[in-house]
C-alpha positions in Angstrom: -101.6 -19.5 136.9 -103.6 -21.5 139.6 -106.8 -19.6 138.5 -106.1 -20.6 134.9 -105.7 -24.2 135.8 -109.0 -24.1 137.9 -110.8 -22.7 134.9 -109.4 -25.4 132.6 -110.6 -28.1 135.0 -114.1 -26.6 135.1 -114.3 -26.3 131.3 -112.7 -29.7 130.6 -115.1 -31.6 128.3 -116.4 -35.0 129.4 -116.0 -37.1 126.3 -112.6 -38.4 125.3 -112.8 -36.9 121.7 -113.8 -33.5 123.0 -111.1 -33.7 125.7 -108.3 -34.3 123.2 -109.4 -31.4 121.0 -109.7 -29.1 124.1 -106.2 -30.1 125.3 -104.7 -29.4 121.8 -106.4 -25.9 121.9 -105.0 -25.1 125.4 -101.5 -26.3 124.3 -101.6 -24.1 121.3 -102.5 -21.1 123.5 -99.8 -21.8 126.0 -97.1 -22.7 123.5 -94.1 -20.5 122.9 -94.6 -18.7 119.6 -92.3 -16.5 117.5 -93.7 -13.0 117.0 -92.8 -11.7 113.5 -92.7 -7.9 113.1 -92.1 -6.0 109.9 -91.2 -2.3 109.4 -90.9 -0.4 106.2 -87.3 0.1 105.0 -86.1 3.7 105.5 -85.2 4.1 101.8 -88.8 3.6 100.8 -91.0 6.7 101.1 -94.7 6.6 101.3 -94.9 9.1 98.4 -94.5 6.3 95.9 -97.3 4.3 94.6 -97.6 1.0 96.7 -98.7 -0.8 93.5 -95.3 0.0 92.0 -93.0 -0.2 95.1 -89.3 -1.0 94.4 -89.6 -4.6 95.3 -92.0 -5.5 92.5 -90.3 -7.6 89.8 -93.3 -8.7 87.8 -93.1 -8.4 84.1 -95.7 -8.5 81.3 -95.9 -11.8 79.4 -92.6 -12.1 77.6 -92.6 -12.4 73.8 -89.8 -13.4 71.6 -88.3 -10.6 69.5 -89.8 -10.3 66.0 -86.4 -10.9 64.4 -86.0 -14.2 66.2 -89.6 -15.3 65.3 -89.0 -14.5 61.6 -85.8 -16.4 61.6 -87.4 -19.4 63.2 -90.3 -19.3 60.7 -87.7 -19.2 57.9 -85.7 -22.1 59.4 -88.8 -24.3 59.7 -90.5 -23.4 56.4 -89.8 -26.7 54.7 -90.4 -28.8 57.8 -93.5 -31.0 58.6 -95.0 -28.5 61.1 -97.8 -30.7 62.3 -95.5 -33.6 63.2 -93.0 -31.2 64.7 -95.6 -29.6 67.0 -96.8 -33.1 68.1 -93.3 -34.3 68.8 -92.3 -31.0 70.5 -95.2 -31.3 72.9 -94.1 -34.8 73.9 -90.5 -33.6 74.3 -91.6 -30.7 76.5 -93.5 -33.0 78.8 -90.5 -35.4 79.0 -88.0 -32.6 79.8 -90.2 -31.2 82.5 -90.5 -34.5 84.2 -86.8 -35.3 83.9 -84.8 -36.2 87.1 -81.1 -36.4 87.8 -79.5 -39.8 87.2 -79.4 -42.3 90.1 -76.0 -42.3 91.6 -74.0 -45.5 91.6 -74.0 -45.9 95.4 -77.8 -45.6 95.5 -78.2 -48.0 92.6 -76.1 -50.7 94.4 -78.1 -50.2 97.6 -81.4 -50.6 95.7 -80.1 -53.7 93.9 -79.2 -55.3 97.2 -82.5 -54.4 98.8 -84.6 -55.8 95.8 -82.4 -58.9 95.6 -83.1 -59.7 99.2 -86.8 -59.0 98.7 -86.9 -61.5 95.7 -85.0 -64.1 97.7 -87.4 -63.8 100.7 -90.4 -64.2 98.4 -89.0 -67.3 96.7 -88.5 -69.2 99.9 -86.3 -71.7 98.1 -83.5 -73.6 99.8 -80.7 -73.2 97.3 -78.5 -75.9 98.9 -81.1 -78.5 98.0 -80.9 -77.7 94.3 -78.5 -79.0 91.6 -76.0 -76.8 89.9 -78.2 -76.5 86.8 -81.3 -75.7 89.0 -79.3 -73.1 90.9 -78.1 -71.5 87.7 -81.7 -71.4 86.3 -82.9 -69.9 89.6 -80.2 -67.1 89.4 -81.3 -66.3 85.9 -85.0 -66.0 87.0 -84.0 -63.8 89.9 -81.8 -61.7 87.7 -84.8 -61.1 85.4 -87.1 -60.2 88.3 -84.4 -57.8 89.7 -84.2 -56.0 86.3 -88.0 -55.7 86.1 -88.2 -54.3 89.7 -85.4 -51.8 89.0 -87.2 -50.7 85.8 -90.6 -50.3 87.6 -89.4 -48.6 90.8 -86.4 -46.5 89.7 -86.1 -43.5 87.4 -84.1 -44.4 84.2 -82.0 -41.5 83.1 -81.1 -41.4 79.4 -78.8 -39.1 77.5 -80.6 -37.1 74.8 -78.9 -37.0 71.4 -79.8 -33.7 69.8 -79.6 -34.4 66.1 -81.0 -32.0 63.5 -84.7 -33.1 64.0 -84.4 -33.2 67.8 -82.9 -29.8 67.8 -85.8 -28.3 65.9 -88.2 -30.1 68.2 -86.5 -28.4 71.2 -86.6 -25.1 69.4 -90.4 -25.3 69.2 -90.9 -26.9 72.6 -88.7 -24.7 74.8 -87.4 -21.5 73.1 -90.2 -19.2 74.1 -90.4 -20.4 77.7 -86.6 -20.4 78.2 -86.3 -16.9 76.7 -89.0 -15.6 79.1 -87.2 -17.1 82.2 -83.9 -15.6 81.1 -85.4 -12.2 80.6 -87.0 -12.4 84.0 -83.7 -13.3 85.7 -81.7 -10.7 83.7 -84.3 -8.0 84.5 -83.8 -8.6 88.2 -80.0 -8.5 87.7 -80.4 -5.1 86.0 -82.6 -3.8 88.8 -80.2 -4.9 91.5 -77.1 -3.8 89.7 -77.8 -1.0 87.2 -74.1 -0.4 86.7 -73.4 -3.9 85.5 -72.6 -3.8 81.8 -71.1 -7.1 80.7 -68.8 -7.2 77.7 -68.2 -10.9 77.6 -70.6 -13.9 77.9 -70.0 -17.6 78.4 -73.1 -19.7 77.7 -72.7 -23.4 78.8 -75.3 -25.7 77.2 -76.2 -22.9 74.7 -78.7 -25.0 72.7 -80.6 -23.0 70.2 -79.3 -19.7 71.5 -81.9 -18.4 74.0 -79.3 -17.0 76.4 -77.7 -15.0 73.5 -81.1 -13.6 72.5 -81.9 -12.6 76.1 -78.5 -11.1 76.6 -78.7 -9.0 73.5 -82.2 -7.8 74.5 -81.0 -6.9 78.0 -77.6 -5.3 77.3 -76.0 -3.7 74.3 -72.5 -3.7 75.7 -71.6 -7.4 75.1 -68.9 -7.8 72.5 -68.1 -11.5 72.8 -70.6 -14.4 73.0 -68.9 -17.8 73.7 -71.5 -20.5 73.2 -70.8 -24.1 74.3 -73.0 -27.1 73.4 -71.9 -30.7 72.8 -74.4 -31.0 69.9 -73.0 -29.7 66.6 -76.6 -29.6 65.3 -77.6 -27.3 68.1 -74.7 -25.0 67.4 -75.5 -24.9 63.6 -79.2 -24.1 64.4 -78.3 -21.3 66.8 -75.9 -19.9 64.2 -78.6 -20.1 61.5 -81.2 -18.3 63.6 -78.7 -15.4 64.4 -78.3 -15.1 60.6 -82.0 -14.6 60.2 -82.6 -18.1 58.9 -80.4 -17.7 55.8 -76.9 -19.2 55.9 -75.7 -16.6 53.4 -76.4 -13.7 55.8 -73.7 -12.3 58.1 -73.8 -12.7 61.8 -74.8 -9.6 63.8 -71.2 -9.1 64.8 -67.8 -10.9 64.7 -68.0 -11.7 68.4 -70.0 -15.0 68.2 -68.2 -18.3 68.8 -69.8 -21.7 68.8 -67.8 -24.6 70.4 -68.6 -28.1 71.6 -66.3 -27.9 74.7 -65.4 -25.3 77.4 -62.3 -23.3 76.8 -59.2 -24.8 78.4 -57.5 -21.6 79.3 -57.3 -21.1 83.0 -56.8 -17.3 82.7 -59.8 -16.6 80.4 -62.6 -14.9 82.4 -66.1 -13.7 81.4 -68.2 -11.0 82.9 -71.4 -13.1 82.7 -71.4 -16.9 82.9 -74.8 -18.7 82.3 -75.9 -22.3 82.5 -79.6 -22.5 81.6 -81.5 -25.9 81.6 -78.2 -27.8 81.1 -77.2 -29.4 84.4 -79.7 -32.2 84.3 -78.1 -33.3 81.0 -75.0 -34.3 82.9 -74.7 -38.0 84.0 -73.6 -37.8 87.6 -73.4 -35.4 90.6 -69.6 -35.3 90.2 -70.0 -34.2 86.6 -72.4 -31.4 87.6 -70.3 -30.1 90.4 -67.1 -30.3 88.4 -68.8 -28.3 85.6 -70.1 -25.7 88.1 -66.6 -25.4 89.4 -65.2 -24.9 85.9 -67.8 -22.3 85.2 -67.1 -20.5 88.4 -63.4 -20.4 87.7 -64.2 -18.6 84.4 -66.4 -16.0 86.1 -65.2 -12.5 86.8 -68.6 -11.1 87.7 -71.9 -12.9 87.8 -72.8 -16.6 87.3 -76.4 -17.6 86.6 -77.7 -21.1 87.0 -81.3 -21.9 85.9 -83.3 -25.2 85.8 -87.0 -26.1 85.4 -89.2 -25.4 88.4 -89.5 -29.0 89.5 -88.3 -30.9 92.5 -85.4 -32.2 90.4 -84.5 -28.8 89.0 -84.6 -27.1 92.5 -82.5 -30.0 93.9 -79.8 -29.5 91.3 -79.7 -25.7 91.8 -79.5 -26.2 95.6 -76.8 -28.7 95.1 -74.7 -26.2 93.1 -75.5 -23.4 95.6 -74.4 -25.4 98.7 -71.2 -26.5 96.8 -70.2 -23.0 95.9 -70.9 -21.6 99.4 -68.9 -24.4 100.9 -66.1 -23.8 98.5 -66.1 -20.1 99.3 -65.5 -20.9 103.0 -63.1 -23.8 102.5 -59.3 -24.0 102.3 -59.6 -25.1 98.7 -60.4 -21.5 97.9 -56.7 -20.8 97.4 -57.3 -17.4 95.8 -59.5 -16.5 98.8 -62.1 -15.0 96.4 -65.2 -13.9 98.3 -68.7 -14.6 97.0 -72.3 -13.9 97.8 -75.8 -14.9 96.6 -77.6 -12.1 94.7 -80.8 -13.9 94.0 -83.2 -15.4 94.8 -81.9 -15.8 98.4 -81.4 -12.6 100.6 -78.8 -14.6 102.5 -75.9 -17.0 102.2 -77.2 -19.6 104.7 -78.7 -23.1 104.0 -81.9 -23.0 102.0 -84.9 -23.2 104.4 -87.1 -24.7 101.6 -85.2 -27.9 101.9 -86.8 -28.7 105.3 -90.3 -28.3 103.8 -89.4 -30.8 101.1 -90.8 -28.4 98.5 -89.0 -26.9 95.5 -87.9 -23.3 95.5 -89.5 -22.1 92.3 -90.8 -18.9 90.7 -93.3 -18.2 87.9 -93.0 -16.3 84.6 -95.6 -15.7 81.9 -94.7 -15.9 78.2 -96.3 -15.9 74.7 -95.8 -19.1 72.7 -94.3 -19.3 69.2 -96.9 -18.4 66.6 -96.0 -21.4 64.4 -98.8 -23.7 63.3 -101.1 -21.9 65.8 -101.8 -18.5 67.3 -99.9 -17.1 70.2 -101.0 -18.3 73.6 -100.4 -16.8 77.0 -98.8 -19.4 79.2 -96.8 -19.7 82.4 -93.9 -21.8 83.5 -92.0 -22.3 86.8 -88.2 -22.2 87.2 -85.5 -22.5 89.8 -82.4 -20.3 89.6 -79.3 -18.9 91.3 -77.4 -15.7 90.7 -74.1 -15.6 92.5 -71.4 -12.9 92.3 -67.7 -12.8 93.1 -66.9 -10.4 95.9 -68.2 -9.5 99.3 -71.8 -8.5 99.8 -72.1 -4.7 99.6 -72.9 -2.9 102.9 -75.8 -1.2 101.3 -77.3 -4.5 100.0 -81.0 -4.3 101.0 -81.6 -8.1 101.5 -85.3 -7.7 101.4 -87.5 -10.8 102.1 -88.3 -12.8 99.0 -91.9 -14.0 98.5 -91.6 -17.7 97.9 -95.3 -18.6 97.6 -98.4 -16.9 96.2 -99.6 -14.0 98.3 -102.9 -14.7 100.1 -105.1 -11.6 99.8 -107.9 -11.8 102.3 -110.5 -9.5 103.8 -108.7 -6.8 105.8 -105.5 -8.8 105.9 -102.8 -10.2 103.6 -100.6 -13.2 104.3 -97.1 -13.3 102.8 -94.7 -16.3 103.0 -91.2 -15.0 102.6 -87.5 -16.2 102.8 -85.8 -13.7 105.0 -82.2 -12.5 105.5 -81.9 -14.6 108.7 -82.2 -17.8 106.5 -85.7 -18.7 107.7 -89.1 -18.8 106.2 -91.5 -16.5 107.9 -95.2 -15.9 107.5 -96.1 -12.3 107.9 -99.7 -11.1 108.2 -100.2 -7.5 107.1 -103.1 -5.4 108.3 -103.8 -1.8 107.8 -104.2 -1.1 111.6 -101.0 -2.8 112.6 -98.6 -1.9 109.7 -100.2 1.2 108.2 -102.0 1.7 104.9 -98.9 2.1 102.8 -97.2 -1.1 103.9 -100.5 -3.0 103.9 -101.1 -2.0 100.2 -97.5 -2.8 99.3 -98.1 -6.4 100.6 -101.4 -6.7 98.7 -99.8 -5.5 95.5 -96.9 -7.9 95.7 -96.8 -11.2 93.9 -94.9 -14.5 94.2 -91.2 -13.9 93.5 -91.3 -10.2 94.4 -89.3 -8.6 97.2 -91.0 -7.0 100.2 -89.4 -3.6 101.0 -89.5 -4.2 104.7 -87.1 -5.2 107.5 -88.3 -8.3 109.4 -87.4 -9.2 113.0 -88.4 -12.3 115.0 -88.9 -12.2 118.7 -89.5 -15.4 120.8 -92.2 -14.6 123.4 -94.5 -16.7 125.5 -98.2 -16.2 124.8 
């Protein structure tokens, strides 16, 4: 160590700028650094094709079923398509930038802060004013406060889905939402091939995309209970299932459309889904109460999905933390165990929160061929799949890739969420990890699972 210090003194640069850079370099070299090692899971043999390893979940661009497309075309045949397309584009942009409503406590704190700011800027001695002047001053300050709140704070508004708004939503979101649901359901089928749901509860069912994706994924469902507060949305979803003609019969007798959740405490559903609906609720308490109601009606899996924005990720993480806390609390009277199936390989706090970046994943889809040709597009989404029951002993808990894989010359960089609840950067090389694991990493994409076991050792370099 004395020799190292002597060398450092000899090599120390003379200028202050070079000296600072040199010191940072030495500190990085002497710092304690975590060594991340990855080994191939025993259940994966090198006989398989690394480009198709069992952790790959990528799908081809998802396309709406022809029967649904034909039904939508029939529903919209007498509508002003050009105006609908323009309005649908504006609605899509608005929905993707939507945020949760500001909570009352935060609103009061901001009002007090801005009122003090306005008062300090005025620099007016109120005691020297007459009552009329004081009243006029308070009115002026009140107007300034409203303007500041409008400029600096997000204003959440409830969306009234009437007949025209429902059709705008159909054009704006149906293809993308269906693709996201197919992606999530496909992963659920891969992880649990034995799962064959017979009953579905769809909260915030909208135009029926959850029903379409469920019917495409499983043929075992006998009951579809769809809940949406908009009667126009329910009517539109019903009409599409009838092929666009109200005189046609529904595909089966098991479709139910309601505006409120069932009140029965004993009624349970194999699959409970809330897709792109939580941000429509006015407060955090409403969201968590709804999540709790849905959880109480779940007998198997519950799926929550929102847009892949900071707001969507925040709402999903809010529900995730709430359910995990409930599972470990005394309020869980029935003592029902639960565990996260996807996207997390663990039941610990989300490590993405510390990075202040959303936990999102991509999916590709083909747009509706209405008024224009099909286009290949992509969207981001945040999601949670949680199941009642303890985690199986044979659950693989492979690392989830939470960022695009960086494929470089002779090495590949993967950023993954691991079973220890931490984000790890793993650099794969052929010489260190072997050709098979190296090519597995190079073939993986954002959202896939790495078929490896990761260990982290603290060592001083």
